[in-house]
DSSP file (Angstrom, degrees, kcal/mol; ACC not computed):
  #  RESIDUE AA STRUCTURE BP1 BP2  ACC     N-H-->O    O-->H-N    N-H-->O    O-->H-N    TCO  KAPPA ALPHA  PHI   PSI    X-CA   Y-CA   Z-CA
    1    1 A M              0   0    0      0, 0.0     2,-0.1     0, 0.0     0, 0.0   0.000 360.0 360.0 360.0 106.1   84.4   58.6   46.6
    2    2 A S        -     0   0    0    171,-0.1   171,-0.2     1,-0.1     2,-0.2  -0.411 360.0-119.8 -79.2 146.9   81.8   58.2   49.5
    3    3 A R        -     0   0    0    169,-0.7    54,-3.0    52,-0.4     2,-0.3  -0.562  27.6-148.2 -79.3 147.0   78.1   58.2   49.0
    4    4 A L  E     -ab  57 121A   0    116,-2.2   118,-2.2    52,-0.2     2,-0.4  -0.848  10.0-160.1-115.2 152.4   76.1   60.9   50.8
    5    5 A L  E     -ab  58 122A   0     52,-2.6    54,-2.4    -2,-0.3     2,-0.5  -0.940   9.2-156.4-132.6 113.0   72.6   60.8   52.2
    6    6 A F  E     -ab  59 123A   0    116,-3.2   118,-3.0    -2,-0.4     2,-0.5  -0.779  17.6-157.9 -91.0 128.9   71.0   64.2   52.9
    7    7 A L  E     -ab  60 124A   0     52,-2.8    54,-3.0    -2,-0.5     2,-0.2  -0.929  13.2-162.2-124.2 119.7   68.3   63.9   55.5
    8    8 A D        -     0   0    0    116,-1.7     5,-0.2    -2,-0.5    54,-0.2  -0.522   7.0-157.5 -85.7 163.2   65.3   66.1   56.3
    9    9 A V    >>> +     0   0    0     -2,-0.2     5,-2.1     3,-0.2     4,-2.0   0.823  66.6  70.7-106.7 -63.9   63.5   65.7   59.6
   10   10 A D  B 345S+e   14   0B   0      1,-0.3   116,-0.3     2,-0.2    -1,-0.1  -0.407 118.5   4.2 -67.0 123.8   59.9   67.0   59.5
   11   11 A G  T 345S+     0   0    0      3,-3.0   143,-0.3    -2,-0.2    -1,-0.3   0.223 132.6  58.4  87.5 -14.7   57.8   64.6   57.5
   12   12 A V  T <45S+     0   0    0     -3,-1.6   143,-3.3     2,-0.2    -2,-0.2   0.787 124.7   8.5-108.7 -63.2   60.7   62.2   57.0
   13   13 A L  T  <5S+     0   0    0     -4,-2.0    31,-0.5     1,-0.3    -3,-0.2   0.710 137.5  45.0 -92.3 -24.2   61.8   61.1   60.5
   14   14 A I  B   <S-e   10   0B   0     -5,-2.1    -3,-3.0    29,-0.1    -1,-0.3  -0.905  89.3-141.6-119.4 100.3   58.9   62.8   62.3
   15   15 A P        -     0   0    0      0, 0.0   137,-0.2     0, 0.0   138,-0.1  -0.251   3.4-140.8 -61.5 148.1   55.7   62.0   60.4
   16   16 A F        -     0   0    0    135,-3.6     2,-0.3     1,-0.3   136,-0.2   0.841  46.6-107.4 -80.3 -34.9   53.2   64.9   60.2
   17   17 A G        -     0   0    0    134,-0.5    -1,-0.3   135,-0.5   137,-0.1  -0.866  27.2-112.6 135.7-172.4   50.0   62.9   60.7
   18   18 A G        -     0   0    0      1,-0.3     3,-0.1    -2,-0.3     4,-0.1  -0.567  52.9 -28.7-141.7-156.7   47.1   61.6   58.9
   19   19 A P  S >  S-     0   0    0      0, 0.0     3,-2.6     0, 0.0    -1,-0.3  -0.171  85.4 -71.0 -62.5 160.7   43.3   61.9   58.4
   20   20 A S  T 3  S+     0   0    0      1,-0.3     3,-0.1    -3,-0.1    -3,-0.0  -0.224 125.7  28.0 -55.3 141.1   41.3   62.9   61.5
   21   21 A G  T 3  S+     0   0    0      1,-0.3     2,-0.3    -3,-0.1    -1,-0.3   0.230  87.7 132.6  89.0 -13.7   41.2   60.2   64.0
   22   22 A H    <   -     0   0    0     -3,-2.6     2,-0.5    -4,-0.1    -1,-0.3  -0.540  46.0-149.5 -71.4 131.2   44.5   58.8   62.9
   23   23 A R        -     0   0    0     -2,-0.3     2,-0.2    -3,-0.1    -6,-0.1  -0.864  10.7-128.1-103.8 136.3   46.8   58.1   65.8
   24   24 A H        -     0   0    0     -2,-0.5     2,-0.4    -8,-0.1   129,-0.0  -0.521  22.0-117.1 -77.2 145.8   50.5   58.5   65.5
   25   25 A R        -     0   0    0     -2,-0.2     2,-0.4    17,-0.1    -1,-0.1  -0.660  31.3-159.5 -74.8 138.4   52.7   55.6   66.6
   26   26 A T        -     0   0    0     -2,-0.4     2,-0.8     2,-0.1    16,-0.2  -0.939  11.9-142.0-119.0 150.0   54.9   56.7   69.4
   27   27 A F        -     0   0    0     14,-2.3    16,-0.1    -2,-0.4    -2,-0.0  -0.728  40.6-177.8-115.1  80.1   58.1   54.9   70.4
   28   28 A L        +     0   0    0     -2,-0.8    -2,-0.1     1,-0.2    13,-0.0  -0.869  46.6  29.7-122.1 157.4   58.3   55.0   74.1
   29   29 A P  S    S+     0   0    0      0, 0.0    -1,-0.2     0, 0.0    -2,-0.1  -0.974  95.0  97.4 -88.7   5.3   59.7   54.3   76.7
   30   30 A A  S    S-     0   0    0      1,-0.2    -3,-0.0    11,-0.1    45,-0.0  -0.812 104.5  -6.7-103.5 129.0   63.0   54.7   74.8
   31   31 A P  S    S-     0   0    0      0, 0.0    -1,-0.2     0, 0.0     3,-0.1   0.958  95.1-107.9 -69.4 170.9   64.0   57.5   75.4
   32   32 A P        -     0   0    0      0, 0.0    -2,-0.0     0, 0.0     3,-0.0  -0.241  46.0 -90.8 -63.1 150.6   61.5   59.6   77.3
   33   33 A P        -     0   0    0      0, 0.0     2,-0.5     0, 0.0     6,-0.1  -0.268  39.2-111.4 -62.9 147.4   59.8   62.3   75.3
   34   34 A D  B >   -F   37   0C   0      3,-0.6     3,-1.1     1,-0.2     6,-0.2  -0.694  18.4-145.9 -79.4 121.5   61.4   65.7   75.2
   35   35 A A  T 3  S+     0   0    0     -2,-0.5    -1,-0.2     1,-0.3     0, 0.0   0.811  99.6  53.3 -59.5 -30.4   59.1   68.1   77.2
   36   36 A D  T 3  S+     0   0    0      1,-0.3    -1,-0.3     2,-0.1    -2,-0.0   0.713 123.5  24.2 -78.4 -20.2   60.1   70.9   74.8
   37   37 A N  B X   +F   34   0C   0     -3,-1.1     3,-1.8     1,-0.1    -3,-0.6  -0.666  60.4 178.1-147.0  85.8   59.2   69.0   71.7
   38   38 A P  G >  S+     0   0    0      0, 0.0     3,-1.5     0, 0.0     4,-0.2   0.691  76.3  76.4 -64.5 -16.3   56.6   66.2   72.2
   39   39 A L  G >  S+     0   0    0      1,-0.3     3,-2.2     2,-0.2     4,-0.3   0.729  75.9  77.6 -65.9 -19.7   56.8   65.4   68.4
   40   40 A L  G X  S+     0   0    0     -3,-1.8     3,-1.6     1,-0.3    -1,-0.3   0.775  78.9  70.6 -60.6 -24.5   60.1   63.7   69.0
   41   41 A A  G <  S+     0   0    0     -3,-1.5   -14,-2.3     1,-0.3    -1,-0.3   0.695  89.3  63.5 -65.7 -16.6   58.1   60.7   70.4
   42   42 A R  G <  S+     0   0    0     -3,-2.2     2,-0.4   -16,-0.2    -1,-0.3   0.628  80.3  99.7 -80.2 -13.7   57.0   60.1   66.8
   43   43 A A  S <  S-     0   0    0     -3,-1.6   -16,-0.2    -4,-0.3   -29,-0.1  -0.614  76.7-130.9 -77.7 126.3   60.6   59.4   65.7
   44   44 A D    >   -     0   0    0    -31,-0.5     3,-2.3    -2,-0.4     4,-0.4  -0.676   8.1-148.8 -78.6 114.4   61.3   55.7   65.5
   45   45 A P  T >  S+     0   0    0      0, 0.0     3,-0.7     0, 0.0     4,-0.4   0.743  94.8  63.8 -57.8 -23.2   64.5   55.0   67.4
   46   46 A A  T 3> S+     0   0    0      1,-0.2     4,-1.7     2,-0.2     3,-0.2   0.627  81.3  81.9 -76.1 -12.3   65.3   52.1   65.0
   47   47 A Q  H <> S+     0   0    0     -3,-2.3     4,-2.7     1,-0.2     5,-0.2   0.854  82.5  61.2 -63.3 -33.8   65.6   54.5   62.1
   48   48 A G  H <> S+     0   0    0     -3,-0.7     4,-2.6    -4,-0.4    -1,-0.2   0.944 106.4  44.3 -57.8 -49.5   69.2   55.4   63.0
   49   49 A A  H  > S+     0   0    0     -4,-0.4     4,-2.0    27,-0.3    -1,-0.2   0.882 113.0  52.6 -63.7 -38.0   70.4   51.9   62.5
   50   50 A R  H  < S+     0   0    0     -4,-1.7     4,-0.4     2,-0.2    -1,-0.2   0.911 111.6  45.9 -64.0 -41.7   68.4   51.5   59.3
   51   51 A L  H ><>S+     0   0    0     -4,-2.7     3,-1.3     1,-0.2     5,-0.5   0.921 111.8  50.4 -67.9 -43.7   70.0   54.7   57.9
   52   52 A L  H ><5S+     0   0    0     -4,-2.6     3,-1.8     1,-0.3    -1,-0.2   0.857 101.7  63.7 -62.0 -34.3   73.5   53.7   58.9
   53   53 A A  T 3<5S+     0   0    0     -4,-2.0    -1,-0.3     1,-0.3    -2,-0.2   0.670  85.9  73.9 -65.9 -15.5   73.0   50.3   57.2
   54   54 A L  T < 5S-     0   0    0     -3,-1.3    -1,-0.3    -4,-0.4    -2,-0.2   0.679 102.7-129.6 -71.3 -15.8   72.7   52.1   53.9
   55   55 A G  T < 5 +     0   0    0     -3,-1.8   -52,-0.4     1,-0.3     2,-0.3   0.765  62.4 128.9  75.3  25.1   76.4   52.7   53.9
   56   56 A C      < -     0   0    0     -5,-0.5     2,-0.7    -4,-0.1    -1,-0.3  -0.792  68.1-108.8-109.7 154.6   76.2   56.4   53.2
   57   57 A E  E     -a    4   0A   0    -54,-3.0   -52,-2.6    -2,-0.3     2,-0.3  -0.754  42.7-136.8 -77.5 118.2   77.7   59.4   54.9
   58   58 A L  E     -a    5   0A   0     -2,-0.7     2,-0.4   -54,-0.2   -52,-0.2  -0.580  25.1-179.7 -84.8 140.5   74.7   61.0   56.6
   59   59 A V  E     -a    6   0A   0    -54,-2.4   -52,-2.8    -2,-0.3     2,-0.3  -0.995  28.8-121.8-138.4 129.6   74.2   64.8   56.5
   60   60 A W  E     +ac   7  83A   0     22,-2.8    24,-3.0    -2,-0.4     2,-0.2  -0.571  26.9 178.7 -70.0 131.2   71.3   66.8   58.1
   61   61 A A        +     0   0    0    -54,-3.0     2,-0.3    -2,-0.3   -52,-0.1  -0.695  42.4 110.4-129.4  76.9   69.5   68.9   55.5
   62   62 A T  S >  S-     0   0    0     22,-0.3     3,-1.4    -2,-0.2    24,-0.1  -0.977  79.1-116.5-151.0 152.8   66.8   70.4   57.7
   63   63 A T  T 3  S+     0   0    0     -2,-0.3     4,-0.1     1,-0.3     3,-0.1   0.617 106.8  79.5 -69.3 -10.3   65.7   73.7   59.2
   64   64 A W  T >  S+     0   0    0      1,-0.2     3,-1.6     2,-0.1    -1,-0.3   0.809  75.6 176.3 -63.5 -28.1   66.4   72.0   62.5
   65   65 A G  T X   -     0   0    0     -3,-1.4     3,-1.7     1,-0.3     4,-0.4  -0.297  64.8  -8.5  58.3-138.8   70.1   72.8   61.9
   66   66 A E  T >> S+     0   0    0      1,-0.3     4,-1.4     2,-0.2     3,-1.1   0.717 124.0  77.4 -63.9 -22.0   72.4   71.8   64.8
   67   67 A E  H <>>S+     0   0    0     -3,-1.6     4,-3.1     1,-0.3     5,-0.7   0.784  83.6  65.8 -60.0 -26.4   69.3   71.1   66.9
   68   68 A A  I <>>S+     0   0    0     -3,-1.7     5,-2.8     1,-0.2     4,-0.9   0.878 102.8  46.4 -62.6 -36.5   68.9   67.8   65.0
   69   69 A N  I <45S+     0   0    0     -3,-1.1    -1,-0.2    -4,-0.4    -2,-0.2   0.839 117.5  43.8 -71.6 -33.1   72.2   66.6   66.6
   70   70 A V  I  <5S+     0   0    0     -4,-1.4    -2,-0.2     3,-0.1    -3,-0.1   0.943 129.7  18.1 -78.0 -50.0   71.2   67.8   70.0
   71   71 A S  I  <5S+     0   0    0     -4,-3.1     4,-0.4    -5,-0.1    -3,-0.2   0.827 132.5  28.7 -95.9 -35.8   67.6   66.5   70.2
   72   72 A L  I  X<S+     0   0    0     -4,-0.9     4,-1.6    -5,-0.7     3,-0.5   0.884 105.0  63.7-100.9 -44.2   67.1   63.9   67.5
   73   73 A A  H  >XS+     0   0    0     -5,-2.8     5,-2.7     1,-0.2     4,-0.7   0.895 103.9  50.2 -52.6 -46.5   70.4   62.1   66.8
   74   74 A P  H >45S+     0   0    0      0, 0.0     3,-0.7     0, 0.0    -1,-0.2   0.883 108.5  53.4 -61.9 -35.3   70.7   60.6   70.3
   75   75 A R  H 345S+     0   0    0     -3,-0.5    -2,-0.2    -4,-0.4   -27,-0.1   0.837 113.9  43.1 -64.2 -32.0   67.1   59.3   70.1
   76   76 A L  H 3<5S-     0   0    0     -4,-1.6   -27,-0.3    -3,-0.4    -1,-0.2   0.459 114.1-114.5 -94.5  -2.0   68.0   57.5   66.8
   77   77 A G  T <<5 +     0   0    0     -4,-0.7    -4,-0.1    -3,-0.7    -2,-0.1   0.782  69.0 142.2  73.4  26.1   71.4   56.2   68.0
   78   78 A L      < -     0   0    0     -5,-2.7    -1,-0.3    -6,-0.2    -2,-0.1  -0.748  50.7-124.7 -99.3 147.1   73.2   58.4   65.5
   79   79 A P        -     0   0    0      0, 0.0     2,-0.1     0, 0.0    -1,-0.1  -0.327  54.4 -69.3 -72.6 169.3   76.5   60.2   66.1
   80   80 A P        -     0   0    0      0, 0.0   -11,-0.0     0, 0.0   -14,-0.0  -0.434  62.0-153.6 -58.6 135.2   76.6   64.0   65.6
   81   81 A L        -     0   0    0     -2,-0.1   -22,-0.2    -3,-0.1   -12,-0.1  -0.767  21.7 -93.2-112.0 155.5   76.2   64.5   61.8
   82   82 A P        -     0   0    0      0, 0.0   -22,-2.8     0, 0.0     2,-0.5  -0.355  42.5-138.1 -60.4 150.6   77.4   67.3   59.6
   83   83 A V  B     -c   60   0A   0    -24,-0.2     2,-0.5   -22,-0.1   -22,-0.2  -0.962   5.1-132.2-119.4 127.0   74.7   70.0   59.1
   84   84 A L        -     0   0    0    -24,-3.0   -22,-0.3    -2,-0.5     2,-0.3  -0.662  32.4-127.3 -73.8 122.4   73.9   71.6   55.8
   85   85 A D        -     0   0    0     -2,-0.5   -22,-0.1    26,-0.1    -1,-0.1  -0.530  13.4-124.0 -77.1 135.3   73.7   75.3   56.5
   86   86 A E        -     0   0    0     -2,-0.3     3,-0.1   -24,-0.1    22,-0.1  -0.630  36.0-112.6 -74.0 131.3   70.6   77.2   55.5
   87   87 A P        -     0   0    0      0, 0.0     2,-0.6     0, 0.0    -1,-0.1  -0.212  33.5 -94.2 -64.8 156.7   71.6   80.1   53.2
   88   88 A D    >   -     0   0    0      1,-0.2     3,-1.5     2,-0.1     6,-0.1  -0.609  31.5-157.0 -70.9 114.4   71.2   83.7   54.4
   89   89 A R  T 3  S+     0   0    0     -2,-0.6    -1,-0.2     1,-0.3     5,-0.1   0.665  89.8  61.0 -70.6 -15.0   67.8   84.7   53.0
   90   90 A D  T 3  S+     0   0    0      4,-0.1    -1,-0.3     3,-0.0    -2,-0.1   0.429  71.6 128.9 -90.4   0.9   68.9   88.4   53.1
   91   91 A E    X   -     0   0    0     -3,-1.5     3,-1.8     1,-0.1     4,-0.3  -0.370  64.7-129.7 -57.6 129.4   71.8   87.9   50.8
   92   92 A P  T 3  S+     0   0    0      0, 0.0     3,-0.4     0, 0.0    -1,-0.1   0.819 103.1  36.9 -57.3 -36.6   71.4   90.5   48.0
   93   93 A D  T >  S+     0   0    0      1,-0.2     3,-1.7     2,-0.1     6,-0.2   0.144  80.2 115.0-103.3  21.7   71.7   88.2   45.0
   94   94 A R  T <  S+     0   0    0     -3,-1.8    -1,-0.2     1,-0.3     7,-0.2   0.820  79.0  47.7 -60.1 -32.2   69.8   85.3   46.6
   95   95 A D  T 3  S+     0   0    0     -3,-0.4    -1,-0.3    -4,-0.3    -2,-0.1   0.315  78.8 123.6 -94.8  10.1   67.0   85.6   44.0
   96   96 A D    X > -     0   0    0     -3,-1.7     3,-2.3     1,-0.2     5,-0.9  -0.595  59.4-143.9 -70.6 119.1   69.3   85.8   41.0
   97   97 A P  G > 5S+     0   0    0      0, 0.0     3,-1.3     0, 0.0     5,-0.3   0.760  96.9  68.0 -59.4 -23.8   68.2   82.9   38.7
   98   98 A D  G 3 5S+     0   0    0      1,-0.3    -2,-0.1     2,-0.1    -3,-0.0   0.729  96.7  54.8 -67.4 -19.1   71.8   82.3   37.7
   99   99 A R  G < 5S-     0   0    0     -3,-2.3    -1,-0.3    -6,-0.2    -3,-0.0   0.511 119.6-110.4 -90.2  -5.9   72.4   81.1   41.3
  100  100 A G  T < 5S+     0   0    0     -3,-1.3     2,-0.6    -4,-0.3    -2,-0.1   0.479  81.8 124.0  95.4   1.6   69.7   78.6   41.0
  101  101 A A      < +     0   0    0     -5,-0.9     3,-0.1    -7,-0.2    -3,-0.1  -0.172  36.6 144.7 -91.6  43.8   67.2   80.2   43.4
  102  102 A Q    >   -     0   0    0     -2,-0.6     3,-2.1    -5,-0.3    -6,-0.1  -0.234  63.2 -62.5 -75.2 170.4   64.4   80.3   40.9
  103  103 A A  T 3  S+     0   0    0      1,-0.3    -1,-0.2    -8,-0.1     3,-0.1  -0.225 123.7  19.0 -54.2 134.4   60.7   79.9   41.8
  104  104 A G  T 3  S+     0   0    0      1,-0.3     2,-0.5    -3,-0.1    28,-0.4   0.350  90.1 125.2  89.0  -6.6   60.0   76.4   43.2
  105  105 A L    <   -     0   0    0     -3,-2.1    -1,-0.3    26,-0.2    23,-0.1  -0.757  59.1-127.1 -90.5 127.7   63.6   75.6   44.1
  106  106 A Q    >>  -     0   0    0     -2,-0.5     3,-0.6     1,-0.1     4,-0.5  -0.284  18.3-118.0 -65.8 155.5   64.1   74.6   47.8
  107  107 A W  T 34 S+     0   0    0      1,-0.2    -1,-0.1     2,-0.1     3,-0.1   0.785 113.1  57.0 -62.4 -26.3   66.7   76.4   49.8
  108  108 A K  T 3> S+     0   0    0      1,-0.2     4,-2.7     2,-0.1     5,-0.2   0.749  85.8  79.3 -78.4 -25.0   68.5   73.0   50.2
  109  109 A T  H <> S+     0   0    0     -3,-0.6     4,-2.0     1,-0.2     5,-0.2   0.914  96.3  39.0 -57.6 -55.6   69.0   72.2   46.6
  110  110 A E  H  X S+     0   0    0     -4,-0.5     4,-2.5     1,-0.2    -1,-0.2   0.935 117.1  49.7 -64.0 -46.9   72.0   74.3   45.7
  111  111 A P  H  > S+     0   0    0      0, 0.0     4,-2.7     0, 0.0    -1,-0.2   0.858 109.0  54.1 -61.3 -33.1   73.8   73.7   49.0
  112  112 A I  H  X S+     0   0    0     -4,-2.7     4,-2.6     2,-0.2    -2,-0.2   0.950 110.8  44.9 -63.2 -48.0   73.3   69.9   48.7
  113  113 A V  H  X S+     0   0    0     -4,-2.0     4,-1.7    -5,-0.2     5,-0.5   0.899 114.6  48.8 -64.1 -40.4   74.9   69.9   45.2
  114  114 A L  H  < S+     0   0    0     -4,-2.5    -1,-0.2     2,-0.2    -2,-0.2   0.927 113.2  46.9 -64.2 -44.3   77.7   72.1   46.4
  115  115 A H  H  < S+     0   0    0     -4,-2.7    -2,-0.2     1,-0.2    -1,-0.2   0.890 109.5  54.1 -64.8 -39.6   78.3   69.9   49.5
  116  116 A A  H >< S-     0   0    0     -4,-2.6     3,-2.4    -5,-0.2    -1,-0.2   0.855  83.9-166.7 -65.3 -34.2   78.2   66.7   47.3
  117  117 A A  T 3< S-     0   0    0     -4,-1.7    -3,-0.1     1,-0.3    -4,-0.1   0.875  74.9 -42.1  49.1  45.3   80.9   68.1   45.0
  118  118 A G  T 3  S+     0   0    0     -5,-0.5    -1,-0.3     1,-0.3    -2,-0.1   0.271 107.5 130.3  89.8 -12.3   80.2   65.4   42.4
  119  119 A R    <   -     0   0    0     -3,-2.4    -1,-0.3    -6,-0.1    23,-0.2  -0.415  69.3 -95.3 -73.0 151.3   79.9   62.5   44.8
  120  120 A P        -     0   0    0      0, 0.0  -116,-2.2     0, 0.0     2,-0.3  -0.388  54.1-178.3 -62.2 140.9   76.8   60.2   44.5
  121  121 A F  E     -bd   4 144A   0     22,-1.8    24,-2.5  -118,-0.2     2,-0.4  -0.994  29.6-150.3-147.0 155.3   74.0   61.2   46.9
  122  122 A V  E     -bd   5 145A   0   -118,-2.2  -116,-3.2    -2,-0.3     2,-0.5  -0.950  14.9-160.3-113.6 139.0   70.5   60.4   48.1
  123  123 A W  E     -bd   6 146A   0     22,-2.9    24,-2.4    -2,-0.4     2,-0.6  -0.975   3.2-164.7-122.7 116.3   68.3   63.3   49.3
  124  124 A L  E     +bd   7 147A   0   -118,-3.0  -116,-1.7    -2,-0.5     2,-0.3  -0.896  31.2 133.5-102.0 119.9   65.4   62.2   51.5
  125  125 A D  E     - d   0 148A   0     22,-1.9    24,-2.4    -2,-0.6     3,-0.2  -0.969  55.3-134.6-157.4 163.0   62.7   64.9   51.9
  126  126 A D  S    S+     0   0    0   -116,-0.3    22,-0.1    -2,-0.3  -115,-0.1   0.362 100.8  51.3-103.7   3.4   59.0   65.4   51.7
  127  127 A E        +     0   0    0      2,-0.1     2,-0.4    24,-0.0    -1,-0.1  -0.040  65.4 140.5-133.2  33.7   59.1   68.5   49.5
  128  128 A I        -     0   0    0     -3,-0.2     2,-0.2    -5,-0.1   -23,-0.1  -0.670  31.3-174.0 -80.4 128.5   61.3   67.7   46.5
  129  129 A G     >  -     0   0    0     -2,-0.4     4,-2.1   -25,-0.2     5,-0.2  -0.555  40.8 -91.8-117.4-178.4   59.8   69.3   43.4
  130  130 A V  H  > S+     0   0    0      1,-0.2     4,-2.7     2,-0.2     5,-0.2   0.889 122.9  55.0 -60.4 -42.3   60.3   69.4   39.6
  131  131 A A  H  > S+     0   0    0      1,-0.2     4,-2.3     2,-0.2    -1,-0.2   0.894 107.6  50.2 -61.2 -39.3   62.5   72.5   39.9
  132  132 A D  H  > S+     0   0    0    -28,-0.4     4,-2.5     2,-0.2     5,-0.2   0.931 111.3  48.3 -63.4 -45.3   64.8   70.7   42.4
  133  133 A R  H  X S+     0   0    0     -4,-2.1     4,-2.5     1,-0.2    -2,-0.2   0.914 112.9  47.6 -62.3 -44.2   65.1   67.7   40.1
  134  134 A R  H  X S+     0   0    0     -4,-2.7     4,-1.9     2,-0.2    -1,-0.2   0.910 111.9  49.8 -64.0 -41.4   65.9   69.8   37.1
  135  135 A W  H  X S+     0   0    0     -4,-2.3     4,-1.6    -5,-0.2    -2,-0.2   0.926 112.1  47.0 -65.9 -44.1   68.5   71.9   38.9
  136  136 A V  H  X S+     0   0    0     -4,-2.5     4,-2.3     1,-0.2     3,-0.4   0.933 111.4  51.7 -62.1 -45.2   70.3   68.8   40.3
  137  137 A A  H  < S+     0   0    0     -4,-2.5    -1,-0.2     1,-0.2    -2,-0.2   0.854 114.4  43.8 -60.1 -34.4   70.3   67.2   36.8
  138  138 A A  H  < S+     0   0    0     -4,-1.9    -1,-0.2    -5,-0.2    -2,-0.2   0.717 125.4  30.2 -82.9 -21.7   71.8   70.3   35.3
  139  139 A H  H  < S+     0   0    0     -4,-1.6    -2,-0.2    -3,-0.4    -3,-0.2   0.496 103.7  73.0-120.3  -5.4   74.4   70.9   38.0
  140  140 A H     <  -     0   0    0     -4,-2.3    -1,-0.1    -5,-0.2     4,-0.1  -0.947  51.6-169.4-118.7 117.8   75.4   67.6   39.5
  141  141 A P        +     0   0    0      0, 0.0    -1,-0.1     0, 0.0     3,-0.1   0.673  65.7  67.3 -79.5 -16.1   77.6   65.3   37.4
  142  142 A G  S    S-     0   0    0    -23,-0.2   -23,-0.1     1,-0.2    -2,-0.1  -0.336  99.2 -66.8 -98.8 179.7   77.3   62.2   39.6
  143  143 A P        +     0   0    0      0, 0.0   -22,-1.8     0, 0.0     2,-0.3  -0.373  53.9 179.6 -63.5 142.6   74.5   59.8   40.5
  144  144 A A  E     -d  121   0A   0    -24,-0.2     2,-0.5    -3,-0.1   -22,-0.2  -0.981  19.4-163.5-148.4 135.1   71.7   61.3   42.6
  145  145 A L  E     -d  122   0A   0    -24,-2.5   -22,-2.9    -2,-0.3     2,-0.9  -0.970   4.2-167.4-118.2 113.6   68.5   60.0   44.0
  146  146 A L  E     -d  123   0A   0     -2,-0.5     2,-0.6   -24,-0.2   -22,-0.2  -0.869  18.0-171.2 -99.7 101.4   66.0   62.6   45.1
  147  147 A H  E     -d  124   0A   0    -24,-2.4   -22,-1.9    -2,-0.9     2,-0.5  -0.847  14.2-147.8-107.3 121.6   63.5   60.5   47.0
  148  148 A V  E     -d  125   0A   0     -2,-0.6     2,-0.4   -24,-0.2   -22,-0.2  -0.752  12.0-154.5 -89.0 126.8   60.2   62.0   48.2
  149  149 A V        -     0   0    0    -24,-2.4     6,-0.1    -2,-0.5     3,-0.0  -0.828  25.8-111.4 -99.5 137.1   58.9   60.5   51.5
  150  150 A D    >>  -     0   0    0     -2,-0.4     4,-2.7     4,-0.3     3,-0.5  -0.566  25.9-152.1 -66.2 115.8   55.2   60.6   52.3
  151  151 A P  T 34 S+     0   0    0      0, 0.0  -135,-3.6     0, 0.0  -134,-0.5   0.700  88.3  64.2 -70.0 -17.7   55.0   63.1   55.2
  152  152 A V  T 34 S+     0   0    0   -137,-0.2  -135,-0.5  -136,-0.2  -141,-0.1   0.910 121.1  18.4 -69.9 -41.2   51.9   61.5   56.7
  153  153 A R  T <4 S-     0   0    0     -3,-0.5    -1,-0.1     1,-0.2  -141,-0.1   0.647  99.6-146.9-105.2 -18.1   53.7   58.2   57.5
  154  154 A G     <  -     0   0    0     -4,-2.7    -4,-0.3  -143,-0.3  -141,-0.2  -0.186  53.0 -10.8  77.3-175.8   57.4   59.2   57.3
  155  155 A L  S    S+     0   0    0   -143,-3.3     2,-0.2    -6,-0.1  -143,-0.1  -0.344  75.4 177.2 -61.4 126.0   60.3   57.1   56.2
  156  156 A G     >  -     0   0    0     -2,-0.1     4,-2.2     1,-0.0     3,-0.3  -0.709  46.2 -94.1-126.8 177.1   59.3   53.5   55.8
  157  157 A E  H  > S+     0   0    0      1,-0.2     4,-2.7    -2,-0.2     5,-0.2   0.831 122.0  58.0 -62.7 -33.1   60.7   50.2   54.7
  158  158 A D  H  > S+     0   0    0      2,-0.2     4,-2.0     1,-0.2    -1,-0.2   0.893 107.2  48.2 -65.1 -37.4   59.4   50.7   51.2
  159  159 A D  H  > S+     0   0    0     -3,-0.3     4,-2.2     2,-0.2    -2,-0.2   0.944 112.8  47.5 -63.8 -47.6   61.5   53.9   51.0
  160  160 A L  H  X S+     0   0    0     -4,-2.2     4,-2.8     1,-0.2    -2,-0.2   0.880 110.3  52.7 -63.4 -38.2   64.6   52.2   52.3
  161  161 A G  H  X S+     0   0    0     -4,-2.7     4,-2.3     2,-0.2    -1,-0.2   0.906 108.9  49.6 -63.1 -41.5   64.1   49.3   49.9
  162  162 A A  H  X S+     0   0    0     -4,-2.0     4,-1.9     2,-0.2    -2,-0.2   0.888 112.2  48.7 -64.2 -38.6   63.9   51.8   46.9
  163  163 A I  H  X S+     0   0    0     -4,-2.2     4,-2.7     2,-0.2     5,-0.2   0.940 110.5  50.0 -66.8 -47.0   67.1   53.5   48.1
  164  164 A R  H  X S+     0   0    0     -4,-2.8     4,-1.0     1,-0.2    -2,-0.2   0.914 111.4  49.7 -57.5 -43.2   69.0   50.2   48.6
  165  165 A A  H  < S+     0   0    0     -4,-2.3     4,-0.3     1,-0.2    -1,-0.2   0.898 113.5  46.0 -63.7 -40.5   68.0   49.2   45.0
  166  166 A E  H >< S+     0   0    0     -4,-1.9     3,-0.6     1,-0.2    -2,-0.2   0.914 115.8  42.6 -70.1 -43.7   69.1   52.5   43.5
  167  167 A I  H >< S+     0   0    0     -4,-2.7     3,-1.9     1,-0.2    -1,-0.2   0.554  85.2  96.9 -85.1  -5.4   72.4   52.8   45.2
  168  168 A R  T 3< S+     0   0    0     -4,-1.0    -1,-0.2     1,-0.3    -2,-0.1   0.852  91.0  40.2 -51.4 -39.3   73.4   49.1   44.8
  169  169 A G  T <  S+     0   0    0     -3,-0.6    -1,-0.3    -4,-0.3    -2,-0.1   0.415  94.9 104.6 -92.9   2.0   75.4   50.0   41.7
  170  170 A W  S <  S-     0   0    0     -3,-1.9     2,-0.1     1,-0.1  -167,-0.1  -0.497  85.2 -94.3 -80.9 151.9   76.9   53.2   43.0
  171  171 A P        -     0   0    0      0, 0.0    -1,-0.1     0, 0.0    -2,-0.1  -0.451  29.5-149.4 -62.3 136.2   80.5   53.4   44.2
  172  172 A A        -     0   0    0      1,-0.2  -169,-0.7    -2,-0.1    -2,-0.0   0.720  37.1-127.0 -82.8 -22.5   80.7   52.8   47.9
  173  173 A G              0   0    0   -171,-0.2    -1,-0.2     1,-0.2  -171,-0.1  -0.481 360.0 360.0 105.3-177.5   83.7   55.0   48.6
  174  174 A P              0   0    0      0, 0.0    -1,-0.2     0, 0.0  -172,-0.0   0.492 360.0 360.0 -68.8 360.0   87.0   54.6   50.2
């Protein structure tokens, strides 16, 4: 039973910024910035290797969708990853509380639990709330770490250390 790691982009791999006057680190010259999205220069190319070293199956859980595989994965040295599909917001019963879409629940929460199908998972995001934690606890039978990343600085070594410590006792999978 393999461990999963659901990965957001904005605020996690691409930091949002800080107080006025704060300068973002940029990681150039490798690879050159994308003219269509200069924020990609904020992504640390070494993050891909750090994430792969966790020994989890990586899955994009981001509004970037497939664009994360096109624009970001190559910068990070990652292969194309599965993408968690954003649900259709026009779905007639989307707001039915029995489906888990109550106030405060992210669009990702239910699809993450469905995709995990009982497997242990880590979810890295900058917007995980109490409703998400409660829903996962009520609907996911396996181990789960919902880890909030500070969106100002993005994913750091302290985050990765906390993840390594938590998953150390989890089954690694086949």
